[in-house]
N, C-alpha and C positions, 0 to 999 in steps of 0.2 A: 612475632616467629622468628625474629632473631635471638630475642634472646632466649628461645625454645631451643636453637640451635648452640648458641652458648652454653648451655647446659650439659647438652649431649656431651660437646667436646670438652667441660674441663670436669664432667661428671665420671666418664668412660673414655678417657684420653689414650689409653692403650689400643681400647677396641678401634678405635677413630682411627691412629695409625698405621697397626696390622691389616685393617679394611684397604687402607688404599695400597700398602703394596701386596697385597694380593692383587687387588686389580691391576699395579703393575704388572704382575707376574706372568698370570693369564691373557693381558693383552698381548705381552711381546712373544708369550709360549704361540698364541692363532692366531695373531692377524699378519695379513701378508703386507711383503715388502713395498713402503712404498716409493713409487713409479713416476718419473717424471719425464717431460718433452720438449724438444725444441723446435718442435717443427710445426712452422705458422699456421700451415693451412689445415691443421687437426684443428685448429680454434677458431675457424670460422665455420658457419653456416653452409650446406649446401647448394643453396641459390645462389651464391656469391658466384662470379663468371669465373674467378681463378679457380674456385672448388669443380666445377663443371668443368673447364678444360683441365682439370689434372686427372680425374675419371676420365673421361673421353678417350686422353694422350693412354695411360695407362689399359686403355679397353682395347684400344686398336694397334696402340706400337708397345705389348708387352718390353719391356726389355731397352727400351730407348728412350727412358725419363728422364727430366733433371740429370744430369751429371752428377753422381754421390760425391767425385773428389778429383782435382786435378794433381798432376804429378808435373813438376817442372825440372828439366835434365839441364845442367850445365857443367862445364868442363872446371874441374877444381881451378887449373890456374885463369879462368875468366876466357876463356881464350875461344877463338869460333869451333862450332861443333864440325867435326871430318867425317868423311864419309862411313870411315870405321866406328868412331861413333857412333851415327846415327844405327848401323847395323847394331852394335851393343844394347844401344836404348831398344831396337825392336824386338830381340830377343829377350830383354829384361822385361820387357809389359805380356810377352806372350809368358814367362814362366809365373808370370805375377797373375795368372788368370784363378779358375777356380780347383785347377788341377794342386797349386801349390798353397796347403793348406783348408781349401777347400771353405775357402769364406765367404760367408753368409751374405755377405752387402754386395759381394764383387763378381760381376756379371764377365767383362772382360775389360783390357786397358786398351785402349784404339792411341796410337801415336801417329796416326796420320786421317790427314783431311777429308771433307766428301767426295774431293777428286781422287783419293789416293798417294797423293803426294805427304811426304811426310809433313807431321805438324809442327815446324821449324821459323821461328822469328825472322822477321825481314832481314835483320843485324847479322843473322844465323848462330846466336850463341845461346839460344835457350830452345830447346823444343819441349812437347808437353803431351802426356798422358793423360787421354780423357776414360777416368775408371767410371764404367756406369753399372746402376745398380741390374744386381740378381732379380731372379723374378718373384715376387711376391715381398720382396725387402722393402721397407720404408726407408735405412739411410739412417733412422734417428731411434732407432733400440738401442738397449744398452751393449748387445750383443755388438751390433755395426762399430760401436764407439771402441769397443774390444779389437774386431779384426783391422781398425784403422791404425792400432797401437801397433799390432805385427805386422801390417804394411809395411808400416815403417821399419821396423824392424827387420824386413825381407827386403826392403830395398838396400840398407845399408850391407846384407850378407850379401847380396848378389852384385852393386857394384864395389866390393871390396876390391882391390887390385885393378881397378881401371882409373883412367885419368877423371872420370862422371863421381858429379854429387846430386841429389834429389831431395827437391821440400815437396812436401803434400799439401794442399789446401783445399779449398770446396766447403760442402754443406756437411759430411763427416765430420774430416778430419778440424775444422774449425767446431763442430759440437762438443769432438773429443777433446780440444784445448778450452772450449766454454765450460766443460765439466770440469777439464780439472781445475780449471780458474775458479771455479765454482767451489770447489774442494779446498783448495787454500784458502780464499777471502772467507768460508764456514769457517775453518780453524783458526784465522786470523782476527776474524769477528767476534768467536767464544771465548778466546783468551782475552782479548781484550776489555769485552762485555764482562767476566767474569772479576777482570784486574779492578775495573772502574768501579764496577758493585760495590767492590771490598773497599775499595779505596774509602769511596764517599763515605758509605756505613759507619765506616772506622771513622771520620769525621765529626760525623753529626751523633755518632749515641756511645763511639770511643768504646765498644763492646765484640771480644772475636764474634763471641756464638751469633751476633746479632748478623755478624759481616756474612756468618756462613750458611744462615737459615732461608736466603732467595735461591744462593747452590743448591742445598738439599733438597729444598723443594721441586725444585725443575727437576733434579733428578728423577723424582718421582713421576713427576708429571710430563715430564716430556716424551717417554714411552708410552704413554697411556694416551696423550693429544694424539702421537704419530701412528700409533697402531688405529685409532678411532680414524685421524684422516683418510689409512690406507682401505680401510674397510668402506668408508665412504664412496671414497672413487672407485672404487670396484663395482660396490652396490648401483651407484648411478654413473660407471662410466664417466666418471670425469677425469681430463688428465691435465696434471698442473705444470707451470713451467717450473724450471730447474732451479728457480732461485726461493722459489718457496720456504728451501731448507733454510738456508741463511737468513731468510725474514721472519722463520718461525725460531729461531734463536733468540732473537732481539724483542719479538711478540713475547716469549716465556719470562726470559730475564726481565725485560722493561716494565709489561702490566704485571706480573705476577710481584715484583717489587715494589712498584706503585701501590699495589692493593694491600701487601706487608706493610706499608709505609702509614696508610689509613688506619687501619686497626692498630698499629704500635704506638702510632702519638694517643691516640683514644685511649689505649689500655695502660702507659705509661701515665696518664692524666689519671688515671681510676686509683693506680699504687698511690700517686702522691697524696692523693686524699685518706690514704690510712685503710682502702680497700683490701682485704687477701688477696689471693690467688686467681685464686675458683672465680672469685666475685667481678674480682675486676677483669675478666676473659667474658662474663655474662654484660656485665655493663657495657664494656668497650664492644662489643659485639654486636649488641642493641643500638647503641648510639652512632657506630661506624655502619653495620651491616646494608642500611638502608640505602647507604648512599653509593658503598661499595656494587651492592647487586645492580643499583638501577645506573652507575655507572657503566657496570659489565654487561646489563642488558642494551646499552647504547651501543655500545661496541660492538656486541653481538649482531643485533639489527640490521649497524652499519655495514657489516663483514656479509652477512646472511643477503642483503639488498641484491648484490652482486649475479646473485641466482637468477633475478630478470635479463639479466647481460643476453646478449645475442651471440656474446664469445666467450669461447670453450676455455680460453685461458683464465679470464675472470670468471667464468660461474666454479673451477676448481677453486681458485685462491679465495674467494670468497667463504665460501664452505668451510674449506681448510681451516682459517683463521679465526673463523668464529669456533670451531671445535675446540682450536687449543685454545681464544678465550674463558670459553666455556668451562673447558677443564681448571682452567688456571683459577678463575672467578670459587667455582667450589671447595676449592683447593683451600683457598684465603678464609672462605667463609667455614670449612671444617680441620683439613690436617693442619694449618698454619695454627688457629686456636690450640687443639689438641696438643701441638709438639710444644708452644708456648706453657700451656699447664705443667705438662711435664719438668719444662725447665724450675719453673717458677720467678725465682728472683735472681738465680745462677743466669738468666737469658743476658743479663746487662754484665756479665762477667768481664773483665776487672773493674769497669767505670763504677763508681760511686753517685757523679754527677744526674744521675736520675732522680734523684731524690730530692733536688733542689728544681721548683720550677725557674726557668729563665727569664728574664725580664723581657726578653723579644723587644727591646728598644726600638728597633731601626723597623721592624713592623708596628708598632706600636706608633713611632713618629709618622708612619705611611697610613695609618689608620687613621689619623687622627686628623692628616691633612687632606684626604678622600671627603671622610664627615665633614671638613669646613667647605671646601670645596666641590663638591662632586660631579658638575658641571664642568668645571675646566678640566679635569682628570679625562672625564669621559671624551670631549670634546678632541682633546691633544690627541691622547688614547686612539680614539679614532679616525682622527686626521693622518697620523703615522701609518696607520693601516690601509686608510685609503689610499696614499699616496703611493704606497708599495704595492697594489693591488693594481696601479694601472698598468704597473709591466707586464703583467699577467696577458693584455691585451696582445703580447709581442711575442706570446709563446708562438715557437715554432718546432711541430713532433717531427723528430728524426725516428725513421723506420731502421738508419746503418747500424746493424745490429755488430757489426764486426769492427765499428770504433769503440766498442767495449771487450774487445779483447785488447790483453797485455800488447805489448811493440814486439819483445821480445820470444812468445812463441811462436814454434813452427807455422803454421797455418796462416798467421799474419805474418812473419819473413817472406813465405812463397806464394802468396796473392800481391806483396810487393815485387817481388822479383818479376813477377808473372806481367805485371801491368808496365813493369818497365821495358820489355821485349815485346809485350803483344797489344792487341787493342782491347781496351779495359773490360768491354763487356763481353768477350770471346769468353770469359770461364764459365760462363753459364749462360748459353743464347736463347733468346724466350721464344717459347712456341706459341704459334699461333695456329689455334685446332679448326681447320674449315669442315661441316658434316653435310652431305649433301640430302636432304628433306624426299629425294623423288629419285635413287638411283643413282647409278656413277657417277662421277666430279669428271667434267669434262678438261683437258691435259690444256689446251688451249688455254681457255678460263681460268686455270690455277696458275699459267705462266705472266698471264697477262694481271692476274690479283698482285703474285708475288712479285711483277715490278711495281707496283702502285704501292705496296706495304714498300719497298726499299727507299720509295721519295719521303716516306715520314720524318717528321723531324727526333730524331734522336736516335735514328736507325745509320747502324755504319755499313752493314755486310749483310744480304739475304742467301740461304743455301735454297740450292732447287727443293721444292716440295717433294713430301713421301708420301705417298701413296699407301692406305691399307689396304691389304690381301683382298678384300670384297671392292674395293676402289669407290669404297661411298665415303671416306676418311681423309682428310689431308693433314698433314703437317708440315708447317712452314717456319722454320725457324731462324731469328733477326739477331744480330750481331749489334750491340748498341753501341755509341761512342763514349759509356759511359757505364761505371762499376755498376751492374747488376741492383748490387745491395743498395746504392743510394740513394739518396733522395731524388739525387736529379734525373735518374732513373725510374723511379715513382712517377713522377710528374709526368716525364715524356710518356709512359705507358697510361696511364687516369687519362692523358690528353689526346694527345695526336694521333698514338698508334691505335690507342683501343677508337680515335674517331674512324681512321683509316681502313683500319681492321674490319669493323662495321658495316661501314657505307660500302666501299669498295669489295665486298664478300659479291661471289659468282650469282647472279639470277637462283632461286631454291636453294640455297645453303645458308647455312648461318655457322658465324664464326668465333670462337672464344680466344680470347688473350690471355694465355698461362704463364708460369715463369714466377718468380720471386718478385720481381717489382708489382705483380701484380697481383700476388696474396698482399700485398704491404698496402697499396692503392684501396683494396675491399677490406683489410682492417681498418684503416680510416676512415672509411665510410663507416661502417658496423661503431667503430668507437663515438663520432658524431651521435647517432642515433643514441646508445649506451647513454652519453652523459645525460643526454634528453628524458631518460625515463629513471637509471640510476640514482642519479642525483635527488632530482625531487621526491622519489619513494621513499628513499631512506629518509630525509627532511622530513619528511610527515609522520614517520614511525614513531621517531626520535621525539619530535617535538611529542605527539601522544604520552610517550615515557614520563616527558617532563612534563604533563598538562597533572598526569595522574600524581606523580610524585610531590608534586609543590600546590595542586589542588588549587591551579592560576591554568587561567586562559590567555594572560598579558604576560607573564614572566617566558612561557618558551617561546615566543615570537621576538622578543629581544637577545633571548639566548642562542637561538638558532641564526639570527644573522649577526652576531658577534662570531662565532665559528666560523660561518660561510664567510664573512669579512676576513677571519685569518685565513682561511682558505687561498684566497685571493690574493692575499698579503704575502703570504708561504710561496707561492707559485712565481708572484711577480718578483721577488728578490732572487728567487733560484734565475730567472732571467736574465736578472737584471749581472749578477755575479758571473754565471757562467758563457751566456750569448753575448753579453756588452764586455765584460770584462775582461774574459778566459778569451772570450772572440770562439766560443763554439757556433757552429751552425745553427744546431739546433739541439733539443733536448729529448730524449729516447721516449717515445708517445708512451709508456707505462708510467712516468711520472707525475699526474695528474692523478690515475685512481688511487696510485699510491698516497700519497696527500693526504686526498681525501679517505683513504682507507683510517689512516693511523692520526693525521692534523685534525678533521672533523669531530671521530669517534672518540682520538682521546680527548682531544679540545672539550668537548663535554662534558667528558670526566670531571676535569679541573672546575668547571664551571658548574656539575651538579654537586661536589663537593664545597665551593665556597656558595652558593645558593643556600643549601642545607645547613652551612653555619650562619647564615644572613639568619634564615627563619628561625633558628633556635634563638639567636640573638633576641629576636623581636618578639617572641613565644615568653622569653624570659623578662622582658617589661620596656625595653630598650625604644625609642625614636630610632624614625630609617635611619637617621645619618651617624647617632650613634649604635645604632645596629651596624653599618658599614663598618665605624671604623672598629670596635671590636672584632667582627669576624675576621677582617686583615690580620688583626693582631692577633688572635686565635689558629685562622685556616691556615695563613700566609705564609709559616713557619715548612706545614705540613707539604702543600702545594708546591714550594720553591726547592724544598728535597725533592720530592717526587719529582718535577721539573727536571732540575740539572739532573738526576741520574738517568732519566728516559732518555733525555737529549744528548747525553754523553753516552747511550746505549747506542742510539741511532748513528752519532757520528761516528763510533767505530766501523761503520761498512764504508768510511772514506777510505780506511787502510787498506782496501782490498786490492787495490792497483786495478781497478775496474772502470772504466767511465760512468758507465750506469751506476752502481755502485757510490761512487764519488758522488754525482748529481743528487741521488735519491739521500745517501747519509747526509749532506749539507741540507736538503729543503724538510727532511720531517726533521732533523735533531733546532732547525730555524725557526719551524712550524710549532714544535712542541715549548719552546723556549717563550715565542709569543703566546702562545696559549697558556702559558704559566703565570708568565710574569706580565704580560699587556692586558689579553683578555680576564684572566680571573681575578688578575691581583688587583687592577686598575677599570677597566673598562666595564664591567661586569657588576661591582659592586655600586661603582658611581653612580650609572642607569637605575639600579634598584633602589639607589637612597634620594635620586631625583625624582622618582615617582614616587616613591614612600608607600602608603597602604595599597595604590591603584595597581601597586605590580601583583599583587595578589587576587586580584579582583578573577571568578566570582567568590573563591570561598574565602575562607579565615584562616589562610595557615600560620599569617603572623600573629593571631590573637594570642593574648597573654594566658600562660598556662603555668602550672605551681611545679617549676622549675629551679632550681638554681642558678643565679646570674652567672657564675663563675664557673660554669660548666664545663670541661673539657673539650678541646678541639676536633 
């Protein structure tokens, strides 16, 4: 099959290249825009309590949902607000309503508390305006972010000439700043990734053309992948997190460069044996194609397994990245060979070093050492990973997304100012919804219930109950003594507050706790369920792929065990660095799933490449230990180059100035280095050498075949 692809690409290269360009034009012309969301409740199934509370609140109290934004007013001199200042603030708030610009997310701006008094801090220095959502607005669509930007402009205009200043914070402004931060991160990551890949390829191949090959390939692949993802999201009603576009840049460049390297090393070796360009392309694809396709298949399966997740964010991210990898894989097997055919030996210009096979002395010595003492290398590399994996048990999931925003954006500064003058929980009161099962609610019972809620641990203040027009639903807003987006608030809501809300609810009623901390608590539960389902299913399917590729029931077990150990070691090291060394309270809850997505899937890539080479050396007549030595000598440079480039690509995420991307960039870069230089280079070949022919049971994949001993890597 792969030889056939090679013949098509080498005999009809212009046809293949033009077909890809035409596909890109069609997709760009007709595909919808890829839309993302930051509304965490959209990622949860309907049966969770927080979602039920949101639905009940929207139905019974339209327009009284969670505040979309907070405006923090202060005097420019930092002094106490005067009566005239408060009058000006009230006038500004009134003019910021729908009549000013007809903003889609603004219903009204309220600067007074439930008792009608001004929302002024106890020290008299700050006053807040609460921005309510307009009916039907979610606060997390692109138009709301545009409106939030206009809101800031309007505030500057209205406060010009006064002694007042204002900062906006809350969900919509934070979403706006997060979006802007993500765009900045995307630009930084994109530039850093291209510079890194071009630089490393220049060192490896000393060729201008090869340096530009991944960039040119991604320019064709990226719009096709993005368009297909947008179509899939529209057809299956999937909504991806806003980080997906940044992650896709890394995936397309990183994985694409890996697969190009797998092919290029084989192609260069074929040329060194004296083959002509077209024959070398066919030979390289025939030898490397199976490993590339199997590696890509394992990654696609790992990503697609997230369809089993109960969380919308993972169900969207998984297929999106699977589509991106599938398109990249297809390009590596068709577009890249066609382009290389057209370039011929000019591919290596201006270098002529490709004509001479390097000695690979370091990898040769490493291979000989592993071949002589496989038990020592398997034991030491395994022990290192086990020690690091122990720290994974201390992983503390954090849902504090505010900590992921840069310190210098307005919403972060506004939140900091707000918390300096008001109770931390006042930025977003937590609603408790009570629904009667048999008629109107009893006001006396509601009052008693509100008093009970006020005594729950973590509650600082309770607002009087609000009753719906039909009298069957009541909303009691709780002001927490901690930031509603913090991990402390999550623990309080998921523990004592929900316990009291359920146990003290009036007879004949049902209570639901809503708000951001309730959403996070339910996300935590959903994640725990997903880890028990998604990971095992992905592991089983990847093992089946390995079994089919290697014709063995033994090798897939220790290969997957190695990948699992690499996952745990990566998470453990990240915990060690960020929670222990840096002093972070926790790591964003999404981190383990991203480590799973990339370290597990791509670690399997490198294992597949190494084991495929081990099989090839065994088929050439070498005994297990000698086969391991030769496999490391020949496949080692490929894996090392791919690992360094991909790790560097992921490390570029750390340049975004975002705490989430910093921890993720470190984790993924470290995980890839472990997969390439510990698992694939030492652990896997050492175990295979120790097991010998038993590693290939019950098949005979290592049986001697009529192949050249010095075959290309």
